[in-house]
C-alpha positions in Angstrom: 87.2 93.4 82.0 88.8 91.8 85.0 86.2 89.1 86.2 86.0 86.4 89.1 87.4 84.3 86.0 90.9 86.4 86.4 93.7 84.1 85.4 97.0 86.0 85.9 99.3 83.6 85.0 97.6 83.3 81.2 98.1 87.1 81.1 102.0 86.9 81.4 103.4 87.6 78.2 107.3 86.4 77.1 109.8 89.3 78.4 112.0 91.2 76.3 115.7 91.1 77.2 116.0 94.7 78.0 112.9 94.5 80.5 115.4 93.7 83.2 117.1 96.5 85.6 120.4 95.2 87.4 123.4 96.6 88.6 126.8 95.1 88.8 127.7 96.5 92.0 124.5 96.0 94.0 121.7 93.1 94.5 118.6 94.3 93.4 115.5 93.1 94.9 111.8 93.9 95.0 110.7 96.7 92.8 107.6 99.0 92.5 106.9 101.5 89.7 104.3 104.2 89.5 104.1 107.0 86.7 104.6 110.6 87.5 103.1 113.6 86.1 106.4 114.0 84.2 105.5 111.4 81.9 108.3 109.4 83.5 108.0 105.9 85.1 109.4 105.7 88.5 110.7 102.8 89.9 111.8 102.0 93.6 113.8 98.6 94.6 115.7 98.0 97.2 119.6 97.3 96.7 122.7 96.5 98.9 126.4 96.0 98.0 127.3 92.8 96.6 130.2 92.5 98.4 128.4 91.9 101.5 126.5 89.0 100.5 122.7 88.1 100.0 121.9 88.1 103.6 122.5 91.4 104.2 119.6 92.6 102.6 118.4 92.7 106.5 121.0 95.2 107.5 122.4 97.1 104.7 119.2 97.5 102.2 118.2 100.9 100.8 115.5 101.9 98.9 116.4 103.4 95.4 114.7 105.5 92.7 115.1 104.6 89.0 113.4 105.9 86.2 112.4 105.3 82.4 110.1 106.4 79.8 107.9 103.4 79.8 107.0 100.9 82.3 109.2 98.0 80.7 112.1 100.3 80.8 115.1 100.4 80.5 115.5 101.8 83.7 118.6 104.1 84.9 119.4 104.8 88.8 118.6 108.1 89.4 119.0 108.4 93.3 118.7 106.8 96.9 115.0 107.6 97.9 115.4 106.3 101.3 118.8 106.1 102.6 120.4 105.2 106.1 119.5 107.7 108.7 121.2 106.7 112.0 120.8 103.6 114.3 118.8 105.6 116.5 115.8 105.4 114.3 113.6 102.6 113.8 114.3 102.4 110.1 117.6 103.9 110.7 119.9 101.2 109.1 117.6 99.3 106.5 115.1 100.1 104.2 113.3 97.4 102.3 110.2 96.2 100.7 109.1 99.2 98.6 105.6 99.9 97.3 105.2 103.2 95.9 101.6 104.5 95.4 99.5 107.9 94.5 96.7 108.8 96.5 95.3 112.4 95.0 98.4 114.6 94.7 100.7 112.8 97.1 102.9 109.7 96.5 103.3 107.1 99.5 106.1 105.0 99.6 105.4 102.1 101.9 108.1 99.8 103.3 110.0 97.7 106.0 112.6 99.7 108.1 114.7 98.1 110.7 117.7 98.9 113.2 120.5 97.0 115.2 124.3 96.5 115.0 124.8 97.0 111.6 126.7 94.0 111.1 126.2 92.2 108.1 126.7 88.4 108.3 127.3 85.2 106.0 123.6 84.3 107.2 120.7 86.3 108.7 121.5 88.9 111.4 118.5 87.9 113.6 118.6 91.2 115.5 117.8 93.3 112.4 115.5 90.9 111.3 113.3 90.8 114.4 113.4 94.8 114.4 111.4 95.0 111.2 108.3 97.5 111.3 106.4 99.0 108.7 106.3 102.5 107.5 105.5 105.1 105.1 107.0 108.2 103.4 105.3 110.9 101.7 106.1 113.2 98.8 104.8 115.7 96.3 107.0 114.4 93.5 108.2 110.8 92.8 111.8 112.7 92.6 110.9 113.4 96.6 111.9 114.7 98.9 110.6 112.2 101.1 109.1 113.1 104.4 110.0 110.2 107.1 108.3 109.6 110.2 109.9 109.1 113.8 107.3 106.0 114.5 106.4 103.0 112.5 103.1 102.7 110.5 102.5 99.3 111.8 104.7 98.5 115.1 104.5 95.1 116.9 101.4 94.1 119.4 102.2 91.7 122.1 99.8 88.8 122.0 99.0 89.4 118.4 100.2 87.6 115.2 102.9 90.4 114.9 104.2 90.3 118.5 107.6 89.6 116.9 107.9 91.8 113.6 106.3 93.3 111.1 107.2 93.2 107.1 106.1 93.2 103.4 103.0 96.0 103.5 100.9 96.3 100.6 98.1 99.1 100.2 95.2 100.0 98.2 92.2 102.4 98.3 88.9 100.9 99.3 85.9 101.5 97.0 83.7 102.9 99.9 86.7 105.1 101.4 89.6 104.5 103.3 92.4 102.3 103.0 93.2 98.4 103.2 97.0 97.3 104.3 98.1 93.6 104.2 101.5 92.8 105.8 103.6 90.0 107.0 103.4 89.3 110.6 105.7 87.0 112.7 104.4 85.7 116.2 106.7 84.7 119.1 105.2 81.2 119.9 107.6 79.8 117.6 111.2 78.7 118.6 113.6 81.7 118.7 115.1 83.5 117.0 112.8 82.9 114.4 109.4 82.9 115.9 106.5 82.3 114.1 104.0 81.1 112.8 104.5 83.4 110.0 100.9 84.9 108.4 99.3 87.8 107.3 97.3 90.4 108.8 94.8 92.8 107.3 94.7 96.5 108.7 92.3 99.2 107.5 92.6 103.5 108.1 90.8 106.5 107.1 94.0 107.9 106.1 97.1 106.5 103.7 99.1 107.7 106.7 97.3 105.7 109.4 96.5 105.1 112.0 95.5 101.6 110.9 93.2 99.2 112.7 94.5 95.4 112.7 91.8 93.0 112.1 92.1 89.8 114.5 91.9 86.8 111.9 95.2 85.9 110.0 94.9 85.9 105.9 96.8 83.6 103.6 97.3 80.9 106.3 97.6 77.4 106.0 96.5 75.0 108.8 99.5 73.0 110.0 102.2 74.9 107.7 104.2 77.6 109.9 105.6 79.9 107.2 103.1 79.0 103.9 103.3 82.7 102.1 104.8 86.0 101.9 105.1 89.0 99.4 101.7 90.0 98.9 100.2 92.7 96.5 97.0 93.7 96.7 94.7 95.8 94.5 91.0 96.6 93.9 89.0 96.2 90.5 86.5 95.9 89.4 84.4 94.0 91.7 86.7 92.5 94.4 90.3 92.7 95.9 93.0 90.6 94.6 96.2 89.4 96.0 99.2 87.9 94.4 101.2 86.2 97.2 104.4 84.1 96.7 103.5 80.5 97.8 106.6 79.3 99.7 106.4 75.7 98.9 103.5 75.1 96.8 101.0 74.9 99.8 98.3 76.5 97.8 98.9 75.8 94.2 100.8 72.5 94.3 103.3 73.5 92.0 106.4 74.1 94.3 107.4 77.7 95.1 105.4 79.6 93.0 103.1 83.0 92.9 99.4 82.2 93.8 96.2 84.3 93.2 93.8 85.0 96.1 90.5 87.0 96.0 88.2 88.8 98.6 85.2 90.6 98.6 85.9 93.0 101.5 89.9 92.6 102.0 89.5 91.1 105.4 88.4 87.3 104.3 90.5 85.9 101.6 90.2 82.6 99.4 92.1 81.0 96.6 90.9 82.5 93.3 89.7 80.5 90.6 92.7 80.1 88.7 95.1 80.3 91.6 98.5 79.5 89.9 100.1 82.6 88.5 103.6 81.2 88.0 106.4 78.8 88.7 110.1 79.6 88.4 110.3 79.4 85.1 110.9 82.5 82.8 109.9 83.0 79.3 112.2 85.3 77.3 110.9 86.9 74.2 113.4 84.8 72.2 111.7 81.6 72.7 114.3 80.5 75.7 112.7 79.5 79.0 115.3 79.7 81.9 114.6 78.3 85.3 115.4 80.4 88.0 116.4 80.1 91.6 114.2 82.8 92.7 111.5 84.9 91.3 109.6 86.7 94.2 108.2 90.0 95.4 105.5 90.1 92.6 104.2 93.9 92.1 101.5 94.5 89.9 101.9 97.8 87.8 98.1 99.0 87.2 97.3 101.2 83.9 93.5 102.6 83.9 92.8 100.1 86.8 94.2 97.3 84.8 97.1 94.9 85.5 99.6 95.8 83.0 103.0 94.8 84.2 104.3 92.3 86.8 107.4 93.3 88.4 109.4 90.4 90.3 112.7 90.1 92.1 114.8 87.4 90.5 118.0 85.6 90.6 119.5 82.8 88.4 122.1 81.8 90.8 121.0 79.2 93.5 123.8 80.6 95.4 122.0 84.0 95.3 125.2 85.6 93.8 123.4 88.2 92.2 119.8 89.6 91.4 117.7 91.5 89.3 114.3 93.1 88.7 112.2 92.1 85.7 109.5 93.9 84.2 106.8 91.2 83.0 104.3 92.3 80.2 100.3 91.0 80.9 98.4 90.6 78.1 95.3 92.8 78.0 96.7 95.3 80.4 96.3 98.3 78.2 100.0 98.6 77.6 101.0 99.6 74.1 101.9 96.5 71.8 104.6 98.8 70.5 106.0 99.2 73.6 106.8 95.5 73.7 107.6 95.2 70.4 110.3 98.1 70.4 112.4 96.8 73.4 112.6 93.5 71.4 114.1 95.3 68.4 116.7 97.0 70.8 
């Protein structure tokens, strides 16, 4: 049982070499999975052409859909769930940051979308970056079709933490009813075009499709640090909320760029968990190899019967970000059958 002593880092198991989803023609980033009534595992990732360079995530990303028989894969690309639909839409040229959830009989795909001039650049296209907003698409089946909306779920609010942009949404059901969202927010007080500070906002709603009420206090903030964290994933169970968050420079863990665990009684007031360090940039393969990575980000947790079973991560082994892929890291005590891990290792 998960208690306040949850040590997620201690639950990380070595990764089978086959628990990797990659495509030679595309950068693969993010990665969020749900199991459908068809028995399949449906994985949603962000992808964009490698020929355009890594910074084109902000202009040309699309949310793609892959399937597998079990959570550790191997996954096979099936289709594009949220393709470009025209620059006149708020999410018309870029969809990114997928988080897939099932509430009741429907599937909810939360994501970041943006629009702009559509020009991929060697560095970030700031017009697209600063048009980032949070949205949701809804379907009756993980295969779609997906209903998208003409307005974002989270738009910017002048004078608030998200006065410039909003992205990185994570959502979970609240035990008392309703829904909690935590998302990344960028203010306009910092130097343009970056803006800042970069913090996170908690928002609540009676419905998974909103409207969401933004709560005033910033979360995952660090005094004197303009951009301490990003990429939250939140869940409830069994007696509190948990959040796995990217610690950009070890501001919370003291371990450099890493993953950090927070906890909260109400989803609004967050504090470091008793065991805050989840992982560094070292990856343990099941053949005993330990590999240092250039990036190990965008954590998403697949819960099996309410227990963390698999940690999905975006990764790059190349300091120049020439390629990237998604990892599926099994978690000890997560309810995943041992045979599922050992059979992959044998393939």
